[in-house]
C-alpha positions in Angstrom: 8.9 4.3 -3.5 11.3 5.9 -1.1 9.5 6.0 2.3 11.0 8.8 4.3 10.1 11.4 6.9 8.1 14.2 5.3 6.4 17.4 6.5 3.1 17.4 8.3 1.1 20.2 6.7 4.5 21.9 6.5 3.7 23.8 9.7 3.1 20.8 12.0 5.2 17.7 13.0 6.9 15.0 11.0 4.9 12.3 9.2 5.8 9.2 7.2 5.2 9.3 3.5 6.4 7.1 0.6 9.2 6.6 -0.9 9.1 14.3 -20.9 9.1 17.5 -22.3 7.9 20.8 -20.8 5.6 23.1 -22.5 1.8 23.4 -23.8 -1.2 21.1 -25.0 -3.7 18.8 -23.5 -2.2 15.3 -23.9 1.1 13.7 -23.1 2.6 13.9 -26.6 2.4 17.6 -26.6 4.7 18.2 -23.7 2.1 20.1 -21.7 1.9 20.7 -18.0 -1.9 20.7 -18.3 -4.2 17.6 -18.2 -7.3 16.4 -19.8 -10.1 14.1 -18.8 -10.6 12.6 -22.2 -8.7 12.0 -25.4 -9.5 11.2 -28.9 -7.9 10.9 -32.3 -9.2 11.1 -35.8 -8.4 8.5 -38.5 -10.0 7.4 -41.8 -12.4 5.4 -39.8 -13.6 8.4 -37.8 -12.9 9.6 -34.2 -11.5 7.0 -31.8 -11.9 7.7 -28.1 -8.8 6.8 -26.1 -9.0 5.6 -22.5 -5.4 4.8 -21.8 -5.1 7.2 -18.9 -6.5 8.3 -15.6 -6.5 11.4 -13.4 -3.8 12.0 -10.8 -4.6 14.2 -7.8 -2.3 15.7 -5.2 -4.5 16.7 -2.3 -5.0 16.3 1.5 -5.2 12.5 1.2 -7.7 9.9 2.1 -10.5 10.5 4.6 -8.8 8.4 7.3 -5.9 10.9 7.4 -8.2 13.8 8.2 -10.2 12.7 11.1 -9.6 12.9 14.9 -7.0 14.6 17.0 -4.1 13.3 14.8 -5.5 14.7 11.6 -2.8 15.9 9.1 -2.5 16.8 5.5 -0.3 14.8 3.1 2.3 16.7 1.1 3.4 15.8 -2.5 1.6 12.5 -2.7 0.1 11.6 -6.2 -3.1 9.7 -5.8 -5.2 7.7 -8.3 -8.4 5.6 -7.9 -8.5 1.9 -8.8 -11.3 -0.6 -9.0 -10.9 -4.2 -7.8 -13.4 -7.0 -8.2 -13.5 -10.6 -7.0 -12.3 -12.7 -9.9 -15.0 -13.1 -12.5 -17.5 -10.9 -10.7 -19.1 -7.7 -11.9 -21.0 -7.0 -8.7 -18.5 -7.8 -5.9 -16.4 -4.8 -6.7 -15.0 -1.7 -4.9 -13.4 1.5 -6.2 -10.6 2.6 -3.9 -9.5 6.2 -3.9 -6.3 7.8 -2.9 -4.0 5.0 -3.9 -0.4 6.3 -4.2 1.0 6.3 -7.7 4.6 5.2 -7.4 7.2 5.0 -10.2 9.7 3.6 -7.7 8.1 0.3 -6.9 6.2 -2.6 -8.5 2.8 -4.1 -7.7 -0.6 -3.2 -6.4 -0.9 -3.1 -2.6 -4.1 -2.2 -0.7 -4.7 -1.7 3.0 -7.0 -4.4 4.4 -8.9 -1.8 6.4 -10.2 0.0 3.3 -11.6 -3.2 1.7 -15.2 -4.2 2.4 -15.6 -7.6 3.9 -17.4 -9.1 0.9 -14.5 -8.1 -1.4 -11.8 -9.2 1.0 -13.5 -12.6 1.2 -14.0 -12.7 -2.6 -10.4 -12.0 -3.5 -8.9 -15.5 -4.1 -5.9 -16.2 -2.0 -2.8 -17.4 -3.8 -1.5 -20.8 -2.5 1.5 -23.0 -2.8 1.6 -26.7 -3.9 0.6 -27.7 -0.3 -2.4 -25.4 -0.3 -0.9 -22.9 2.1 -1.6 -19.2 1.6 1.1 -17.0 0.2 2.3 -13.9 2.1 4.7 -11.2 1.1 7.1 -8.8 2.8 7.9 -5.8 0.6 10.6 -3.5 2.0 11.1 0.2 1.3 14.1 2.3 2.4 12.9 2.8 5.9 9.8 0.7 6.4 7.9 -2.3 5.0 4.5 -3.8 4.3 3.4 -7.4 5.0 0.2 -9.1 4.0 -1.5 -11.8 1.9 -1.2 -12.2 -1.8 -4.6 -12.5 -3.5 -6.1 -12.5 -7.0 -8.5 -9.8 -8.2 -9.8 -8.3 -11.4 -8.3 -4.9 -11.6 -9.2 -1.7 -13.5 -7.7 1.7 -13.8 -8.9 4.3 -16.3 -9.8 2.3 -19.4 -7.3 -0.5 -18.7 -7.9 -3.8 -16.9 -6.3 -7.1 -15.8 -8.1 -10.3 -14.9 -7.0 -12.4 -11.9 -4.1 -10.2 -11.1 -2.0 -10.9 -7.9 -2.1 -8.0 -5.4 -1.1 -7.6 -1.8 -3.6 -7.0 1.0 -1.5 -5.0 3.6 -2.2 -5.8 7.2 -4.4 -8.8 6.5 -5.2 -10.6 9.7 -7.1 -13.5 8.4 -5.7 -17.1 8.5 -2.0 -17.2 9.2 -1.3 -13.6 8.2 -1.9 -11.9 11.5 1.7 -12.1 12.7 4.5 -10.6 10.7 7.5 -13.0 10.3 10.5 -12.0 12.3 12.7 -12.0 9.2 10.4 -9.3 7.8 9.9 -7.1 10.8 13.6 -7.3 11.8 14.6 -5.6 8.5 14.1 -2.3 10.2 11.7 0.6 9.9 8.0 0.8 10.5 5.2 -1.5 9.5 2.9 0.5 7.2 -0.1 -1.6 8.0 -2.6 1.3 8.4 -3.7 4.1 6.2 -2.2 6.6 8.7 1.2 4.9 8.6 1.2 4.7 4.8 -0.4 8.1 4.1 -2.6 6.4 1.4 -5.2 3.7 1.0 -2.7 1.7 -1.0 0.2 1.8 -3.4 0.2 1.1 -7.1 3.8 0.5 -8.2 4.3 1.3 -11.9 8.0 1.4 -12.0 10.7 0.0 -14.3 10.2 -3.7 -13.5 7.5 -6.1 -14.9 7.3 -8.1 -11.7 8.2 -7.2 -8.1 10.9 -9.7 -7.3 12.2 -11.4 -10.5 14.7 -14.2 -10.4 15.4 -13.6 -6.7 12.2 -15.3 -5.8 12.5 -18.3 -8.2 14.5 -20.4 -5.7 14.2 -20.8 -1.9 17.9 -20.5 -1.3 18.3 -17.3 -3.3 15.3 -15.7 -1.7 16.5 -16.6 1.8 20.0 -15.2 1.1 18.7 -12.1 -0.6 16.0 -11.2 2.0 12.7 -13.0 2.1 9.9 -11.7 -0.1 7.3 -14.4 -0.4 6.3 -16.7 2.5 4.4 -19.9 3.1 1.5 -19.0 5.4 -0.4 -22.0 6.8 -3.1 -21.2 9.4 -0.5 -21.6 12.1 1.4 -18.6 10.8 3.8 -17.4 8.1 7.3 -18.9 8.3 9.3 -20.4 5.5 10.3 -18.6 2.3 8.5 -19.9 -0.8 9.4 -19.7 -4.5 7.5 -17.6 -7.1 8.0 -17.7 -10.8 9.0 -14.4 -12.5 7.0 -14.8 -15.7 6.2 -11.4 -17.2 3.0 -12.6 -18.8 -0.1 -14.0 -17.2 -0.7 -16.2 -15.3 1.4 -14.3 -12.7 2.7 -15.7 -9.4 4.6 -12.6 -8.3 2.9 -9.3 -8.1 3.2 -7.7 -11.6 3.5 -4.1 -12.5 -0.1 -3.6 -13.3 0.8 -1.7 -16.5 3.0 -4.6 -17.7 0.0 -6.9 -17.2 -2.3 -4.9 -19.5 -3.1 -6.5 -22.9 -2.0 -3.2 -24.6 -0.4 0.0 -23.6 1.8 -2.1 -21.5 5.3 -0.8 -22.0 5.4 2.1 -19.5 3.7 5.3 -18.2 3.9 9.0 -18.7 3.1 11.1 -15.6 2.1 14.7 -16.4 1.6 17.3 -13.7 1.3 21.1 -13.9 3.9 23.5 -12.7 3.5 24.7 -9.1 4.3 28.2 -7.6 6.7 28.5 -4.8 4.0 28.8 -2.1 2.3 25.6 -3.3 -1.3 24.8 -3.9 -4.0 22.9 -2.0 -4.9 20.6 -4.9 -3.1 19.7 -8.1 -4.6 17.7 -10.9 -2.7 15.9 -13.6 -2.8 12.7 -15.7 -1.0 9.4 -16.0 -0.9 7.9 -19.5 -0.5 4.2 -20.0 1.8 3.1 -22.8 4.6 4.9 -24.6 4.2 5.3 -28.3 1.2 3.0 -28.4 -1.5 5.7 -29.0 -1.8 9.2 -30.4 -1.7 10.7 -26.9 1.5 9.0 -25.6 4.2 9.7 -28.1 7.8 10.0 -26.9 8.3 13.1 -29.0 11.5 15.0 -28.3 12.0 13.8 -24.8 15.5 12.8 -23.8 15.8 9.1 -23.1 17.9 8.1 -20.1 18.4 4.3 -20.0 18.9 2.9 -16.5 21.1 0.1 -15.3 19.7 -3.2 -14.1 19.1 -1.6 -10.7 16.9 1.2 -12.2 19.5 3.9 -11.6 20.9 6.7 -13.6 23.8 9.1 -12.8 23.2 12.6 -11.4 26.1 15.0 -11.6 25.9 17.5 -8.8 28.6 19.9 -7.6 31.1 18.0 -9.7 30.3 14.6 -8.1 28.8 11.6 -10.0 26.0 10.0 -8.0 25.6 6.7 -9.8 22.6 5.4 -7.8 20.2 8.2 -8.7 16.6 7.9 -9.8 13.2 9.6 -10.5 10.5 8.5 -8.1 7.0 9.9 -7.8 6.6 8.0 -4.5 9.3 10.2 -2.8 7.7 13.5 -1.7 10.7 15.7 -1.9 14.3 16.0 -3.4 16.7 13.9 -1.3 20.4 14.7 -1.7 23.5 15.6 0.3 24.9 19.1 0.2 26.4 20.2 3.5 26.9 23.7 2.2 23.2 24.4 2.3 21.7 25.6 5.6 19.5 23.0 7.2 16.4 23.8 9.2 16.7 24.2 13.0 13.0 24.3 13.8 11.5 21.4 15.7 10.4 18.5 13.4 12.2 20.0 10.4 15.6 18.3 11.1 17.3 17.2 7.9 15.3 19.6 5.6 17.0 22.4 3.8 16.3 26.0 4.8 18.3 28.3 2.6 18.0 32.0 3.5 16.9 32.7 -0.1 15.8 30.5 -3.0 18.7 28.6 -4.6 19.0 27.7 -8.3 20.6 24.2 -8.3 21.8 22.6 -11.6 22.2 18.9 -11.4 22.4 17.0 -14.7 21.2 13.4 -15.3 23.0 10.9 -17.5 21.6 7.6 -18.7 23.4 4.3 -18.6 25.6 4.5 -21.7 23.7 7.3 -23.4 21.6 10.4 -22.9 22.1 13.6 -20.8 19.6 16.1 -19.7 19.4 19.1 -17.3 17.6 18.4 -14.0 17.9 22.0 -12.7 15.4 23.2 -10.1 14.9 25.9 -7.5 15.4 24.9 -3.8 13.1 26.8 -1.3 13.2 27.1 2.4 11.2 24.1 3.7 10.0 25.9 6.8 9.0 29.4 5.5 8.2 29.1 1.8 5.1 26.9 1.4 1.7 28.0 2.5 0.3 26.2 5.5 -2.6 24.9 3.3 -0.5 23.6 0.5 -0.4 19.9 -0.4 1.6 20.2 -3.6 4.8 22.0 -2.9 7.8 22.5 -5.3 11.5 22.7 -4.5 11.7 21.2 -1.0 14.7 19.1 -0.3 16.2 17.1 2.6 19.6 15.6 3.5 19.1 11.8 3.7 22.1 11.5 6.0 20.2 13.5 8.6 17.0 11.4 8.5 18.4 8.2 10.2 17.2 5.7 7.6 17.5 2.1 8.7 19.0 1.4 5.2 21.4 4.2 4.5 21.5 5.6 0.9 24.8 6.4 -0.8 25.8 7.9 -4.1 22.2 8.9 -4.7 20.1 11.9 -5.7 16.4 11.1 -5.4 14.3 13.3 -7.7 10.9 13.0 -6.0 7.5 14.3 -7.0 8.5 18.0 -7.2 10.7 17.1 -10.1 7.6 15.9 -12.0 5.8 19.3 -11.6 5.7 21.0 -15.0 7.1 18.0 -16.8 6.1 14.8 -18.7 8.1 12.0 -17.0 8.3 8.7 -18.9 9.0 5.4 -17.1 9.6 2.5 -19.5 9.4 -1.1 -18.3 12.4 -3.3 -18.6 12.5 -5.5 -21.8 9.5 -3.7 -23.4 10.0 -1.7 -26.6 8.7 1.8 -25.8 8.7 4.1 -28.9 12.3 4.4 -30.3 14.0 2.7 -27.3 13.7 -0.4 -25.1 13.2 -0.1 -21.4 14.2 0.3 -18.7 14.5 4.0 -19.1 13.4 7.3 -17.8 12.7 10.2 -20.2 11.5 13.8 -20.0 
């Protein structure tokens, strides 16, 4: 997820938000922009009901964003609902709505403020060999989250994982109340509230099976590479701790929840309808779990674009090869540098593009070693084109060099959620065979 400045209801002030084939049918294998709430297949044994999917909604966001004097509407944020239970319990459970679906990060992270006290107490805290709690600092481009690592039973759609590590953002219990300086000094904002995050949580279903990998398997490597996991005795979080990077249960690091499923665990397909230039208030689509594992998630004729080990592909734009490019549902716009396009001058729109008329842009995407596909889109005026009530808005772009990121981005073209409109976008997990290819790859 690329967390960057976004538009507040398009007509108000700036807010912070995260960071496949086109065509007709009702499930992911058909290449449709439409979505369905159920899926079935027929075999010699009769009709089998498939449950490897859930609904994705782009709307005004969680209730906490729409109350009080600072109420605002989220823009281009894909939300899902998840259910979390205390390990082994069928009664101490809570369904959390408006969790941001992010193909650009890994792991389930929930704001402490949205969890009821019984569930928060029931979620077992991960501990180290000395019995100290485990905390995590997870950094995005311009902000970070910090909180405890706990175990919970997790369900989304028809898929579930028992005793899965997850992060409770902004947890103030025990020693987690103070963010370690090595985390807060990384730059950017602490997204420890629903208002700061723009969501009740994040579910990272990106290219990695776990969120840190080998970097967190030794204290020295973790310390030199930027601390991720911390020892958190009651006196407070301080030293970096190690976490194994096993890609199968039991997990120590936060896993990609999809990678932790027993089946349908090699990736996702995000399907969203096309959106008119003025945008819409609410958009509904589907995320399918698994690629080539069921009758509703075939790869079909989608072009496979393998990524490198950093999860990047190459975008060719205006004759320049941008080798650190990526597809990211957690970025709410297109982020790219083109100084020939007029930028907005209106207050709070600094950095966004405001062409005098719609522009047809023609970037192409090339995979690592193989695969090339058009990534063409129409760029609209960020200030004047969308309707004031729109929460799903296509073709809005911004120049990252004008947004003052604490961690500058170079050689990148970030294809955010608008790229997903009207497409099926496949995200295959590293090391997992997904239909005719092995992840990590994007496809559409």
